[in-house]
C-alpha positions, 0 to 999 in steps of 0.5 A: 917117803914124804918130806917133813914141813921143815924140809919143804920150807928149806927147799922153798927157801933155797929155790927163792934164796936170791929173791928173799935176800934181795927183799931183806936187803931192801927192807934193811936199806929202807928201814935202817934207822928204825932197826938201829934205833930199836936195837940200840935203844933196847940196849939202853943207848939214847941219842944226844942232841947232835947225834943221829942213828946214822952218825953212830952207825958210821962211827961204829962201823968205820972204827977199826981200833979201840978209842981208849987203848988203840988195840985192834979188835979180835974175835976174843976182844970184840968191838963194843958200844960203851955208853953210860948206864945212867944217861944212856949216851954213847961214850966210846966205841971200844974193845971189850976189855976197855968196856968192861973196865969202864963198866966198873966205874959207871 
């Protein structure tokens, strides 16, 4: 029985997995700013004059609790980037509940 195209591709991926993951890691490392900008601008986020994509990325990644209610993030109450849908500026890194409350007022 001959392998399907998908099965062959999976085998080739598994044989070269470490190399592929290293290439992806290096690509992300070398293009992080470009990737974040594309991802976040597609979601409507715009930088203020004193911000960089790195500063927003660090703020988001290092944040362990909601900036509004101080609750810890959970699988059901995830971390969100609250931003104004009018200006596009980041307001807070907050939990989903707080983000939904803010959405009603913006």
